N, CA, C and O atoms as a Tripos MOL2 file, in Angstrom:
@<TRIPOS>MOLECULE
protein
  288   287    72     0     0
PROTEIN
NO_CHARGES

@<TRIPOS>ATOM
      1 N          -3.8900  -52.4920  -24.0340 N.3       1 MET1
      2 CA         -4.6930  -52.3170  -22.8350 C.3       1 MET1
      3 C          -4.0670  -51.2730  -21.9070 C.2       1 MET1
      4 O          -4.7490  -50.3520  -21.4570 O.2       1 MET1
      5 N          -2.7610  -51.4170  -21.6180 N.am      2 ALA2
      6 CA         -2.1010  -50.4670  -20.7200 C.3       2 ALA2
      7 C          -2.1240  -49.0620  -21.3120 C.2       2 ALA2
      8 O          -2.2370  -48.0800  -20.5780 O.2       2 ALA2
      9 N          -2.0180  -48.9630  -22.6250 N.am      3 LEU3
     10 CA         -2.0470  -47.6500  -23.2690 C.3       3 LEU3
     11 C          -3.4160  -46.9910  -23.0850 C.2       3 LEU3
     12 O          -3.4990  -45.7860  -22.8500 O.2       3 LEU3
     13 N          -4.4680  -47.7660  -23.1900 N.am      4 ALA4
     14 CA         -5.8220  -47.2280  -22.9960 C.3       4 ALA4
     15 C          -6.0190  -46.7650  -21.5540 C.2       4 ALA4
     16 O          -6.6380  -45.7300  -21.3080 O.2       4 ALA4
     17 N          -5.4950  -47.5280  -20.6130 N.am      5 ILE5
     18 CA         -5.5910  -47.1420  -19.1970 C.3       5 ILE5
     19 C          -4.8120  -45.8580  -18.9660 C.2       5 ILE5
     20 O          -5.2960  -44.9380  -18.3070 O.2       5 ILE5
     21 N          -3.5910  -45.7990  -19.5180 N.am      6 TRP6
     22 CA         -2.7770  -44.5840  -19.3720 C.3       6 TRP6
     23 C          -3.5150  -43.3660  -19.9130 C.2       6 TRP6
     24 O          -3.5490  -42.3180  -19.2680 O.2       6 TRP6
     25 N          -4.1070  -43.5020  -21.0990 N.am      7 LYS7
     26 CA         -4.8140  -42.3720  -21.7040 C.3       7 LYS7
     27 C          -5.9650  -41.9020  -20.8190 C.2       7 LYS7
     28 O          -6.1670  -40.7000  -20.6440 O.2       7 LYS7
     29 N          -6.7090  -42.8390  -20.2680 N.am      8 GLU8
     30 CA         -7.8340  -42.4800  -19.3980 C.3       8 GLU8
     31 C          -7.3500  -41.7740  -18.1340 C.2       8 GLU8
     32 O          -7.9230  -40.7650  -17.7210 O.2       8 GLU8
     33 N          -6.3010  -42.3040  -17.5260 N.am      9 LEU9
     34 CA         -5.7430  -41.6770  -16.3240 C.3       9 LEU9
     35 C          -5.1520  -40.3060  -16.6460 C.2       9 LEU9
     36 O          -5.3330  -39.3570  -15.8840 O.2       9 LEU9
     37 N          -4.4530  -40.2010  -17.7610 N.am     10 ARG10
     38 CA         -3.8770  -38.9190  -18.1890 C.3      10 ARG10
     39 C          -4.9660  -37.8730  -18.3750 C.2      10 ARG10
     40 O          -4.8520  -36.7470  -17.8900 O.2      10 ARG10
     41 N          -6.0220  -38.2590  -19.0830 N.am     11 ASP11
     42 CA         -7.1080  -37.3120  -19.3390 C.3      11 ASP11
     43 C          -7.7840  -36.8770  -18.0440 C.2      11 ASP11
     44 O          -8.1440  -35.7100  -17.8860 O.2      11 ASP11
     45 N          -7.9530  -37.8100  -17.1270 N.am     12 THR12
     46 CA         -8.5600  -37.4840  -15.8330 C.3      12 THR12
     47 C          -7.6650  -36.5470  -15.0410 C.2      12 THR12
     48 O          -8.1380  -35.5610  -14.4760 O.2      12 THR12
     49 N          -6.3830  -36.8480  -14.9980 N.am     13 LEU13
     50 CA         -5.4360  -36.0130  -14.2660 C.3      13 LEU13
     51 C          -5.3910  -34.5970  -14.8240 C.2      13 LEU13
     52 O          -5.2750  -33.6340  -14.0650 O.2      13 LEU13
     53 N          -5.4800  -34.4640  -16.1240 N.am     14 ASN14
     54 CA         -5.3650  -33.1570  -16.7760 C.3      14 ASN14
     55 C          -6.6680  -32.3630  -16.8220 C.2      14 ASN14
     56 O          -6.6710  -31.2040  -17.2360 O.2      14 ASN14
     57 N          -7.7690  -32.9750  -16.4020 N.am     15 ASP15
     58 CA         -9.0740  -32.3100  -16.4630 C.3      15 ASP15
     59 C          -9.3040  -31.4910  -15.1940 C.2      15 ASP15
     60 O          -9.6560  -32.0350  -14.1480 O.2      15 ASP15
     61 N          -9.1040  -30.1980  -15.2970 N.am     16 SER16
     62 CA         -9.2290  -29.3260  -14.1220 C.3      16 SER16
     63 C         -10.6640  -29.2380  -13.6020 C.2      16 SER16
     64 O         -10.8910  -28.7280  -12.5050 O.2      16 SER16
     65 N         -11.6260  -29.7250  -14.3730 N.am     17 LYS17
     66 CA        -13.0190  -29.7250  -13.9180 C.3      17 LYS17
     67 C         -13.3260  -30.9240  -13.0210 C.2      17 LYS17
     68 O         -14.3520  -30.9550  -12.3420 O.2      17 LYS17
     69 N         -12.4350  -31.9010  -13.0270 N.am     18 MET18
     70 CA        -12.6150  -33.0750  -12.1650 C.3      18 MET18
     71 C         -12.3460  -32.6900  -10.7150 C.2      18 MET18
     72 O         -11.5330  -31.8050  -10.4470 O.2      18 MET18
     73 N         -13.0220  -33.3480   -9.7810 N.am     19 PRO19
     74 CA        -12.7060  -33.0930   -8.3700 C.3      19 PRO19
     75 C         -11.2420  -33.4200   -8.0800 C.2      19 PRO19
     76 O         -10.6610  -34.3300   -8.6710 O.2      19 PRO19
     77 N         -10.6710  -32.6650   -7.1670 N.am     20 MET20
     78 CA         -9.2600  -32.8370   -6.8470 C.3      20 MET20
     79 C          -8.9560  -34.2730   -6.4120 C.2      20 MET20
     80 O          -7.9260  -34.8270   -6.7980 O.2      20 MET20
     81 N          -9.8330  -34.8770   -5.6200 N.am     21 ALA21
     82 CA         -9.5950  -36.2400   -5.1420 C.3      21 ALA21
     83 C          -9.5190  -37.2350   -6.3040 C.2      21 ALA21
     84 O          -8.7550  -38.1990   -6.2480 O.2      21 ALA21
     85 N         -10.2960  -37.0070   -7.3340 N.am     22 VAL22
     86 CA        -10.2760  -37.8810   -8.5120 C.3      22 VAL22
     87 C          -8.9590  -37.7040   -9.2600 C.2      22 VAL22
     88 O          -8.3740  -38.6780   -9.7350 O.2      22 VAL22
     89 N          -8.4970  -36.4710   -9.3610 N.am     23 ARG23
     90 CA         -7.2220  -36.2060  -10.0360 C.3      23 ARG23
     91 C          -6.0580  -36.8020   -9.2540 C.2      23 ARG23
     92 O          -5.1150  -37.3290   -9.8440 O.2      23 ARG23
     93 N          -6.1230  -36.7190   -7.9330 N.am     24 VAL24
     94 CA         -5.0880  -37.3370   -7.0900 C.3      24 VAL24
     95 C          -5.0860  -38.8470   -7.3060 C.2      24 VAL24
     96 O          -4.0220  -39.4560   -7.4150 O.2      24 VAL24
     97 N          -6.2630  -39.4490   -7.3670 N.am     25 ALA25
     98 CA         -6.3590  -40.8920   -7.6120 C.3      25 ALA25
     99 C          -5.7960  -41.2510   -8.9890 C.2      25 ALA25
    100 O          -5.1720  -42.3010   -9.1470 O.2      25 ALA25
    101 N          -6.0100  -40.3950   -9.9750 N.am     26 ALA26
    102 CA         -5.4550  -40.6370  -11.3110 C.3      26 ALA26
    103 C          -3.9340  -40.5990  -11.2690 C.2      26 ALA26
    104 O          -3.2750  -41.4170  -11.9120 O.2      26 ALA26
    105 N          -3.3740  -39.6620  -10.5200 N.am     27 ALA27
    106 CA         -1.9130  -39.6060  -10.3680 C.3      27 ALA27
    107 C          -1.4090  -40.8850   -9.7210 C.2      27 ALA27
    108 O          -0.4010  -41.4470  -10.1510 O.2      27 ALA27
    109 N          -2.1050  -41.3470   -8.6900 N.am     28 ASP28
    110 CA         -1.7160  -42.5990   -8.0320 C.3      28 ASP28
    111 C          -1.7520  -43.7680   -9.0160 C.2      28 ASP28
    112 O          -0.8570  -44.6140   -9.0240 O.2      28 ASP28
    113 N          -2.7850  -43.8030   -9.8340 N.am     29 GLY29
    114 CA         -2.8950  -44.8610  -10.8320 C.3      29 GLY29
    115 C          -1.7570  -44.8260  -11.8380 C.2      29 GLY29
    116 O          -1.2400  -45.8710  -12.2340 O.2      29 GLY29
    117 N          -1.3710  -43.6370  -12.2470 N.am     30 LEU30
    118 CA         -0.2380  -43.5100  -13.1670 C.3      30 LEU30
    119 C           1.0470  -43.9970  -12.5110 C.2      30 LEU30
    120 O           1.8950  -44.6040  -13.1640 O.2      30 LEU30
    121 N           1.1850  -43.7310  -11.2250 N.am     31 GLY31
    122 CA          2.3490  -44.2350  -10.4980 C.3      31 GLY31
    123 C           2.3790  -45.7480  -10.4610 C.2      31 GLY31
    124 O           3.4450  -46.3570  -10.5480 O.2      31 GLY31
    125 N           1.2130  -46.3520  -10.3330 N.am     32 GLU32
    126 CA          1.1330  -47.8150  -10.3280 C.3      32 GLU32
    127 C           1.4820  -48.3860  -11.6980 C.2      32 GLU32
    128 O           2.1210  -49.4350  -11.7890 O.2      32 GLU32
    129 N           1.0680  -47.7070  -12.7600 N.am     33 LEU33
    130 CA          1.4090  -48.1820  -14.1080 C.3      33 LEU33
    131 C           2.9200  -48.1690  -14.3110 C.2      33 LEU33
    132 O           3.5010  -49.1290  -14.8170 O.2      33 LEU33
    133 N           3.5430  -47.0710  -13.9110 N.am     34 GLY34
    134 CA          4.9980  -46.9860  -13.9620 C.3      34 GLY34
    135 C           5.6250  -46.9190  -15.3440 C.2      34 GLY34
    136 O           6.8370  -47.0860  -15.4730 O.2      34 GLY34
    137 N           4.8410  -46.6820  -16.3680 N.am     35 SER35
    138 CA          5.3890  -46.6320  -17.7270 C.3      35 SER35
    139 C           6.0930  -45.3030  -17.9810 C.2      35 SER35
    140 O           5.9530  -44.3510  -17.2140 O.2      35 SER35
    141 N           6.8470  -45.2600  -19.0660 N.am     36 SER36
    142 CA          7.5040  -43.9950  -19.4300 C.3      36 SER36
    143 C           6.4640  -42.9270  -19.7670 C.2      36 SER36
    144 O           6.6740  -41.7450  -19.4950 O.2      36 SER36
    145 N           5.3360  -43.3450  -20.3630 N.am     37 HIS37
    146 CA          4.2490  -42.3960  -20.6360 C.3      37 HIS37
    147 C           3.7220  -41.8170  -19.3260 C.2      37 HIS37
    148 O           3.4480  -40.6220  -19.2230 O.2      37 HIS37
    149 N           3.5850  -42.6860  -18.3320 N.am     38 SER38
    150 CA          3.1070  -42.2330  -17.0230 C.3      38 SER38
    151 C           4.0750  -41.2380  -16.4120 C.2      38 SER38
    152 O           3.6630  -40.2100  -15.8740 O.2      38 SER38
    153 N           5.3480  -41.5390  -16.4930 N.am     39 GLN39
    154 CA          6.3540  -40.6410  -15.9300 C.3      39 GLN39
    155 C           6.3040  -39.2700  -16.6000 C.2      39 GLN39
    156 O           6.3680  -38.2450  -15.9220 O.2      39 GLN39
    157 N           6.1900  -39.2490  -17.9140 N.am     40 GLU40
    158 CA          6.1220  -37.9800  -18.6450 C.3      40 GLU40
    159 C           4.8890  -37.1790  -18.2360 C.2      40 GLU40
    160 O           4.9610  -35.9630  -18.0550 O.2      40 GLU40
    161 N           3.7640  -37.8660  -18.0930 N.am     41 THR41
    162 CA          2.5230  -37.2040  -17.6900 C.3      41 THR41
    163 C           2.6480  -36.6220  -16.2890 C.2      41 THR41
    164 O           2.2340  -35.4900  -16.0410 O.2      41 THR41
    165 N           3.2170  -37.3940  -15.3820 N.am     42 LEU42
    166 CA          3.3800  -36.9360  -14.0000 C.3      42 LEU42
    167 C           4.3510  -35.7600  -13.9180 C.2      42 LEU42
    168 O           4.1290  -34.8220  -13.1530 O.2      42 LEU42
    169 N           5.4170  -35.8090  -14.6970 N.am     43 LEU43
    170 CA          6.3570  -34.6810  -14.7260 C.3      43 LEU43
    171 C           5.6840  -33.4130  -15.2430 C.2      43 LEU43
    172 O           5.9190  -32.3220  -14.7240 O.2      43 LEU43
    173 N           4.8570  -33.5590  -16.2550 N.am     44 ALA44
    174 CA          4.1380  -32.4000  -16.7950 C.3      44 ALA44
    175 C           3.1970  -31.8140  -15.7450 C.2      44 ALA44
    176 O           3.0610  -30.5960  -15.6350 O.2      44 ALA44
    177 N           2.5570  -32.6800  -14.9830 N.am     45 THR45
    178 CA          1.6660  -32.2100  -13.9160 C.3      45 THR45
    179 C           2.4600  -31.4930  -12.8410 C.2      45 THR45
    180 O           2.0390  -30.4530  -12.3330 O.2      45 THR45
    181 N           3.5900  -32.0430  -12.5050 N.am     46 LEU46
    182 CA          4.4430  -31.4210  -11.4940 C.3      46 LEU46
    183 C           4.8630  -30.0130  -11.9170 C.2      46 LEU46
    184 O           4.9440  -29.1090  -11.0860 O.2      46 LEU46
    185 N           5.1240  -29.8350  -13.1900 N.am     47 ARG47
    186 CA          5.5760  -28.5400  -13.7110 C.3      47 ARG47
    187 C           4.4280  -27.5500  -13.9470 C.2      47 ARG47
    188 O           4.6600  -26.3590  -14.1540 O.2      47 ARG47
    189 N           3.2010  -28.0510  -13.9140 N.am     48 ASP48
    190 CA          2.0280  -27.2200  -14.1970 C.3      48 ASP48
    191 C           1.7020  -26.3480  -12.9860 C.2      48 ASP48
    192 O           1.1400  -26.8220  -11.9980 O.2      48 ASP48
    193 N           2.0550  -25.0910  -13.0770 N.am     49 GLU49
    194 CA          1.8530  -24.1730  -11.9550 C.3      49 GLU49
    195 C           0.3870  -23.8530  -11.7040 C.2      49 GLU49
    196 O           0.0510  -23.2760  -10.6700 O.2      49 GLU49
    197 N          -0.4920  -24.2200  -12.6360 N.am     50 THR50
    198 CA         -1.9210  -23.9770  -12.4310 C.3      50 THR50
    199 C          -2.6040  -25.1350  -11.7130 C.2      50 THR50
    200 O          -3.7360  -24.9930  -11.2500 O.2      50 THR50
    201 N          -1.9320  -26.2770  -11.6150 N.am     51 ALA51
    202 CA         -2.5130  -27.4400  -10.9320 C.3      51 ALA51
    203 C          -2.5230  -27.2010   -9.4240 C.2      51 ALA51
    204 O          -1.6360  -26.5500   -8.8740 O.2      51 ALA51
    205 N          -3.5510  -27.7460   -8.7700 N.am     52 GLU52
    206 CA         -3.6380  -27.6170   -7.3170 C.3      52 GLU52
    207 C          -2.4130  -28.2430   -6.6690 C.2      52 GLU52
    208 O          -1.8400  -29.2020   -7.1870 O.2      52 GLU52
    209 N          -2.0260  -27.6940   -5.5400 N.am     53 LEU53
    210 CA         -0.8600  -28.1960   -4.8220 C.3      53 LEU53
    211 C          -1.0060  -29.6790   -4.4990 C.2      53 LEU53
    212 O          -0.0500  -30.4410   -4.6450 O.2      53 LEU53
    213 N          -2.1860  -30.0920   -4.0650 N.am     54 GLU54
    214 CA         -2.4030  -31.4930   -3.7030 C.3      54 GLU54
    215 C          -2.2010  -32.4200   -4.9000 C.2      54 GLU54
    216 O          -1.6870  -33.5300   -4.7550 O.2      54 GLU54
    217 N          -2.6070  -31.9600   -6.0730 N.am     55 VAL55
    218 CA         -2.4360  -32.7570   -7.2930 C.3      55 VAL55
    219 C          -0.9520  -32.8500   -7.6400 C.2      55 VAL55
    220 O          -0.4710  -33.9120   -8.0340 O.2      55 VAL55
    221 N          -0.2340  -31.7540   -7.4970 N.am     56 ARG56
    222 CA          1.2060  -31.7610   -7.7860 C.3      56 ARG56
    223 C           1.9580  -32.6430   -6.7900 C.2      56 ARG56
    224 O           2.8910  -33.3520   -7.1690 O.2      56 ARG56
    225 N           1.5590  -32.6030   -5.5290 N.am     57 VAL57
    226 CA          2.1880  -33.4680   -4.5220 C.3      57 VAL57
    227 C           1.9070  -34.9340   -4.8470 C.2      57 VAL57
    228 O           2.7910  -35.7800   -4.7130 O.2      57 VAL57
    229 N           0.6900  -35.2340   -5.2700 N.am     58 ALA58
    230 CA          0.3550  -36.6060   -5.6670 C.3      58 ALA58
    231 C           1.2180  -37.0490   -6.8460 C.2      58 ALA58
    232 O           1.6210  -38.2090   -6.9220 O.2      58 ALA58
    233 N           1.4990  -36.1290   -7.7620 N.am     59 ALA59
    234 CA          2.3640  -36.4520   -8.9000 C.3      59 ALA59
    235 C           3.7730  -36.7890   -8.4280 C.2      59 ALA59
    236 O           4.4000  -37.7040   -8.9610 O.2      59 ALA59
    237 N           4.2750  -36.0630   -7.4370 N.am     60 VAL60
    238 CA          5.6080  -36.3550   -6.8880 C.3      60 VAL60
    239 C           5.6230  -37.7410   -6.2510 C.2      60 VAL60
    240 O           6.5400  -38.5290   -6.4860 O.2      60 VAL60
    241 N           4.6070  -38.0350   -5.4460 N.am     61 ARG61
    242 CA          4.5410  -39.3630   -4.8050 C.3      61 ARG61
    243 C           4.4880  -40.4680   -5.8580 C.2      61 ARG61
    244 O           5.1750  -41.4840   -5.7450 O.2      61 ARG61
    245 N           3.6710  -40.2570   -6.8710 N.am     62 ALA62
    246 CA          3.5300  -41.2640   -7.9230 C.3      62 ALA62
    247 C           4.8380  -41.4320   -8.6950 C.2      62 ALA62
    248 O           5.2190  -42.5510   -9.0370 O.2      62 ALA62
    249 N           5.5190  -40.3330   -8.9670 N.am     63 LEU63
    250 CA          6.8160  -40.4120   -9.6510 C.3      63 LEU63
    251 C           7.8250  -41.1970   -8.8290 C.2      63 LEU63
    252 O           8.6080  -41.9750   -9.3740 O.2      63 LEU63
    253 N           7.8060  -40.9940   -7.5300 N.am     64 SER64
    254 CA          8.7560  -41.7240   -6.6840 C.3      64 SER64
    255 C           8.5010  -43.2250   -6.7600 C.2      64 SER64
    256 O           9.4410  -44.0180   -6.6990 O.2      64 SER64
    257 N           7.2380  -43.6190   -6.8910 N.am     65 ARG65
    258 CA          6.9340  -45.0520   -7.0360 C.3      65 ARG65
    259 C           7.4610  -45.5920   -8.3630 C.2      65 ARG65
    260 O           7.9560  -46.7170   -8.4210 O.2      65 ARG65
    261 N           7.3570  -44.7980   -9.4300 N.am     66 THR66
    262 CA          7.8360  -45.2820  -10.7270 C.3      66 THR66
    263 C           9.3480  -45.4250  -10.7170 C.2      66 THR66
    264 O           9.8870  -46.3510  -11.3230 O.2      66 THR66
    265 N          10.0340  -44.5240  -10.0390 N.am     67 VAL67
    266 CA         11.5000  -44.6000   -9.9690 C.3      67 VAL67
    267 C          11.9230  -45.7980   -9.1280 C.2      67 VAL67
    268 O          12.8370  -46.5320   -9.5030 O.2      67 VAL67
    269 N          11.2570  -45.9950   -7.9880 N.am     68 ARG68
    270 CA         11.5920  -47.1410   -7.1310 C.3      68 ARG68
    271 C          11.3720  -48.4590   -7.8500 C.2      68 ARG68
    272 O          12.1980  -49.3670   -7.7520 O.2      68 ARG68
    273 N          10.2570  -48.5730   -8.5780 N.am     69 SER69
    274 CA          9.9790  -49.8350   -9.2650 C.3      69 SER69
    275 C          10.9380  -50.0530  -10.4330 C.2      69 SER69
    276 O          11.2220  -51.1960  -10.7910 O.2      69 SER69
    277 N          11.4350  -48.9780  -11.0290 N.am     70 ALA70
    278 CA         12.3820  -49.1040  -12.1440 C.3      70 ALA70
    279 C          13.7620  -49.5530  -11.6720 C.2      70 ALA70
    280 O          14.5220  -50.1370  -12.4440 O.2      70 ALA70
    281 N          14.0860  -49.2840  -10.4180 N.am     71 THR71
    282 CA         15.4120  -49.6450   -9.9080 C.3      71 THR71
    283 C          15.4420  -51.0340   -9.2890 C.2      71 THR71
    284 O          16.5020  -51.4980   -8.8680 O.2      71 THR71
    285 N          14.3190  -51.6910   -9.2300 N.am     72 ARG72
    286 CA         14.2750  -53.0510   -8.6480 C.3      72 ARG72
    287 C          14.6600  -54.0960   -9.6460 C.2      72 ARG72
    288 O          14.6760  -55.2840   -9.3230 O.2      72 ARG72
@<TRIPOS>BOND
     1     1     2 1
     2     2     3 1
     3     3     4 2
     4     3     5 am
     5     5     6 1
     6     6     7 1
     7     7     8 2
     8     7     9 am
     9     9    10 1
    10    10    11 1
    11    11    12 2
    12    11    13 am
    13    13    14 1
    14    14    15 1
    15    15    16 2
    16    15    17 am
    17    17    18 1
    18    18    19 1
    19    19    20 2
    20    19    21 am
    21    21    22 1
    22    22    23 1
    23    23    24 2
    24    23    25 am
    25    25    26 1
    26    26    27 1
    27    27    28 2
    28    27    29 am
    29    29    30 1
    30    30    31 1
    31    31    32 2
    32    31    33 am
    33    33    34 1
    34    34    35 1
    35    35    36 2
    36    35    37 am
    37    37    38 1
    38    38    39 1
    39    39    40 2
    40    39    41 am
    41    41    42 1
    42    42    43 1
    43    43    44 2
    44    43    45 am
    45    45    46 1
    46    46    47 1
    47    47    48 2
    48    47    49 am
    49    49    50 1
    50    50    51 1
    51    51    52 2
    52    51    53 am
    53    53    54 1
    54    54    55 1
    55    55    56 2
    56    55    57 am
    57    57    58 1
    58    58    59 1
    59    59    60 2
    60    59    61 am
    61    61    62 1
    62    62    63 1
    63    63    64 2
    64    63    65 am
    65    65    66 1
    66    66    67 1
    67    67    68 2
    68    67    69 am
    69    69    70 1
    70    70    71 1
    71    71    72 2
    72    71    73 am
    73    73    74 1
    74    74    75 1
    75    75    76 2
    76    75    77 am
    77    77    78 1
    78    78    79 1
    79    79    80 2
    80    79    81 am
    81    81    82 1
    82    82    83 1
    83    83    84 2
    84    83    85 am
    85    85    86 1
    86    86    87 1
    87    87    88 2
    88    87    89 am
    89    89    90 1
    90    90    91 1
    91    91    92 2
    92    91    93 am
    93    93    94 1
    94    94    95 1
    95    95    96 2
    96    95    97 am
    97    97    98 1
    98    98    99 1
    99    99   100 2
   100    99   101 am
   101   101   102 1
   102   102   103 1
   103   103   104 2
   104   103   105 am
   105   105   106 1
   106   106   107 1
   107   107   108 2
   108   107   109 am
   109   109   110 1
   110   110   111 1
   111   111   112 2
   112   111   113 am
   113   113   114 1
   114   114   115 1
   115   115   116 2
   116   115   117 am
   117   117   118 1
   118   118   119 1
   119   119   120 2
   120   119   121 am
   121   121   122 1
   122   122   123 1
   123   123   124 2
   124   123   125 am
   125   125   126 1
   126   126   127 1
   127   127   128 2
   128   127   129 am
   129   129   130 1
   130   130   131 1
   131   131   132 2
   132   131   133 am
   133   133   134 1
   134   134   135 1
   135   135   136 2
   136   135   137 am
   137   137   138 1
   138   138   139 1
   139   139   140 2
   140   139   141 am
   141   141   142 1
   142   142   143 1
   143   143   144 2
   144   143   145 am
   145   145   146 1
   146   146   147 1
   147   147   148 2
   148   147   149 am
   149   149   150 1
   150   150   151 1
   151   151   152 2
   152   151   153 am
   153   153   154 1
   154   154   155 1
   155   155   156 2
   156   155   157 am
   157   157   158 1
   158   158   159 1
   159   159   160 2
   160   159   161 am
   161   161   162 1
   162   162   163 1
   163   163   164 2
   164   163   165 am
   165   165   166 1
   166   166   167 1
   167   167   168 2
   168   167   169 am
   169   169   170 1
   170   170   171 1
   171   171   172 2
   172   171   173 am
   173   173   174 1
   174   174   175 1
   175   175   176 2
   176   175   177 am
   177   177   178 1
   178   178   179 1
   179   179   180 2
   180   179   181 am
   181   181   182 1
   182   182   183 1
   183   183   184 2
   184   183   185 am
   185   185   186 1
   186   186   187 1
   187   187   188 2
   188   187   189 am
   189   189   190 1
   190   190   191 1
   191   191   192 2
   192   191   193 am
   193   193   194 1
   194   194   195 1
   195   195   196 2
   196   195   197 am
   197   197   198 1
   198   198   199 1
   199   199   200 2
   200   199   201 am
   201   201   202 1
   202   202   203 1
   203   203   204 2
   204   203   205 am
   205   205   206 1
   206   206   207 1
   207   207   208 2
   208   207   209 am
   209   209   210 1
   210   210   211 1
   211   211   212 2
   212   211   213 am
   213   213   214 1
   214   214   215 1
   215   215   216 2
   216   215   217 am
   217   217   218 1
   218   218   219 1
   219   219   220 2
   220   219   221 am
   221   221   222 1
   222   222   223 1
   223   223   224 2
   224   223   225 am
   225   225   226 1
   226   226   227 1
   227   227   228 2
   228   227   229 am
   229   229   230 1
   230   230   231 1
   231   231   232 2
   232   231   233 am
   233   233   234 1
   234   234   235 1
   235   235   236 2
   236   235   237 am
   237   237   238 1
   238   238   239 1
   239   239   240 2
   240   239   241 am
   241   241   242 1
   242   242   243 1
   243   243   244 2
   244   243   245 am
   245   245   246 1
   246   246   247 1
   247   247   248 2
   248   247   249 am
   249   249   250 1
   250   250   251 1
   251   251   252 2
   252   251   253 am
   253   253   254 1
   254   254   255 1
   255   255   256 2
   256   255   257 am
   257   257   258 1
   258   258   259 1
   259   259   260 2
   260   259   261 am
   261   261   262 1
   262   262   263 1
   263   263   264 2
   264   263   265 am
   265   265   266 1
   266   266   267 1
   267   267   268 2
   268   267   269 am
   269   269   270 1
   270   270   271 1
   271   271   272 2
   272   271   273 am
   273   273   274 1
   274   274   275 1
   275   275   276 2
   276   275   277 am
   277   277   278 1
   278   278   279 1
   279   279   280 2
   280   279   281 am
   281   281   282 1
   282   282   283 1
   283   283   284 2
   284   283   285 am
   285   285   286 1
   286   286   287 1
   287   287   288 2
@<TRIPOS>SUBSTRUCTURE
     1 MET1         2 RESIDUE 1 A MET
     2 ALA2         6 RESIDUE 1 A ALA
     3 LEU3        10 RESIDUE 1 A LEU
     4 ALA4        14 RESIDUE 1 A ALA
     5 ILE5        18 RESIDUE 1 A ILE
     6 TRP6        22 RESIDUE 1 A TRP
     7 LYS7        26 RESIDUE 1 A LYS
     8 GLU8        30 RESIDUE 1 A GLU
     9 LEU9        34 RESIDUE 1 A LEU
    10 ARG10       38 RESIDUE 1 A ARG
    11 ASP11       42 RESIDUE 1 A ASP
    12 THR12       46 RESIDUE 1 A THR
    13 LEU13       50 RESIDUE 1 A LEU
    14 ASN14       54 RESIDUE 1 A ASN
    15 ASP15       58 RESIDUE 1 A ASP
    16 SER16       62 RESIDUE 1 A SER
    17 LYS17       66 RESIDUE 1 A LYS
    18 MET18       70 RESIDUE 1 A MET
    19 PRO19       74 RESIDUE 1 A PRO
    20 MET20       78 RESIDUE 1 A MET
    21 ALA21       82 RESIDUE 1 A ALA
    22 VAL22       86 RESIDUE 1 A VAL
    23 ARG23       90 RESIDUE 1 A ARG
    24 VAL24       94 RESIDUE 1 A VAL
    25 ALA25       98 RESIDUE 1 A ALA
    26 ALA26      102 RESIDUE 1 A ALA
    27 ALA27      106 RESIDUE 1 A ALA
    28 ASP28      110 RESIDUE 1 A ASP
    29 GLY29      114 RESIDUE 1 A GLY
    30 LEU30      118 RESIDUE 1 A LEU
    31 GLY31      122 RESIDUE 1 A GLY
    32 GLU32      126 RESIDUE 1 A GLU
    33 LEU33      130 RESIDUE 1 A LEU
    34 GLY34      134 RESIDUE 1 A GLY
    35 SER35      138 RESIDUE 1 A SER
    36 SER36      142 RESIDUE 1 A SER
    37 HIS37      146 RESIDUE 1 A HIS
    38 SER38      150 RESIDUE 1 A SER
    39 GLN39      154 RESIDUE 1 A GLN
    40 GLU40      158 RESIDUE 1 A GLU
    41 THR41      162 RESIDUE 1 A THR
    42 LEU42      166 RESIDUE 1 A LEU
    43 LEU43      170 RESIDUE 1 A LEU
    44 ALA44      174 RESIDUE 1 A ALA
    45 THR45      178 RESIDUE 1 A THR
    46 LEU46      182 RESIDUE 1 A LEU
    47 ARG47      186 RESIDUE 1 A ARG
    48 ASP48      190 RESIDUE 1 A ASP
    49 GLU49      194 RESIDUE 1 A GLU
    50 THR50      198 RESIDUE 1 A THR
    51 ALA51      202 RESIDUE 1 A ALA
    52 GLU52      206 RESIDUE 1 A GLU
    53 LEU53      210 RESIDUE 1 A LEU
    54 GLU54      214 RESIDUE 1 A GLU
    55 VAL55      218 RESIDUE 1 A VAL
    56 ARG56      222 RESIDUE 1 A ARG
    57 VAL57      226 RESIDUE 1 A VAL
    58 ALA58      230 RESIDUE 1 A ALA
    59 ALA59      234 RESIDUE 1 A ALA
    60 VAL60      238 RESIDUE 1 A VAL
    61 ARG61      242 RESIDUE 1 A ARG
    62 ALA62      246 RESIDUE 1 A ALA
    63 LEU63      250 RESIDUE 1 A LEU
    64 SER64      254 RESIDUE 1 A SER
    65 ARG65      258 RESIDUE 1 A ARG
    66 THR66      262 RESIDUE 1 A THR
    67 VAL67      266 RESIDUE 1 A VAL
    68 ARG68      270 RESIDUE 1 A ARG
    69 SER69      274 RESIDUE 1 A SER
    70 ALA70      278 RESIDUE 1 A ALA
    71 THR71      282 RESIDUE 1 A THR
    72 ARG72      286 RESIDUE 1 A ARG
C-alpha cells in the first residue's frame, strides 16, 4: 500500500504538466511518508534545476520532516 502511494506521489511530483500547487502537495505527502524511497525522490527533485523554485523548496521542507522523524 505505501509503495503504491509513494509511486503516485512520485509521479505527480515529477509531472511538470501538473499545477505547481499539486506538485508542492505531492512533495508534502512524500515528506509525511518518510520512507527511503520518498527521501530519494525528494533529493532528486531538489537537484532538478528545471523544477520550479517553489517545488524545490517544498522538497527541502519535506526532506527536513523525514530527517526529523527518523531521529525520533
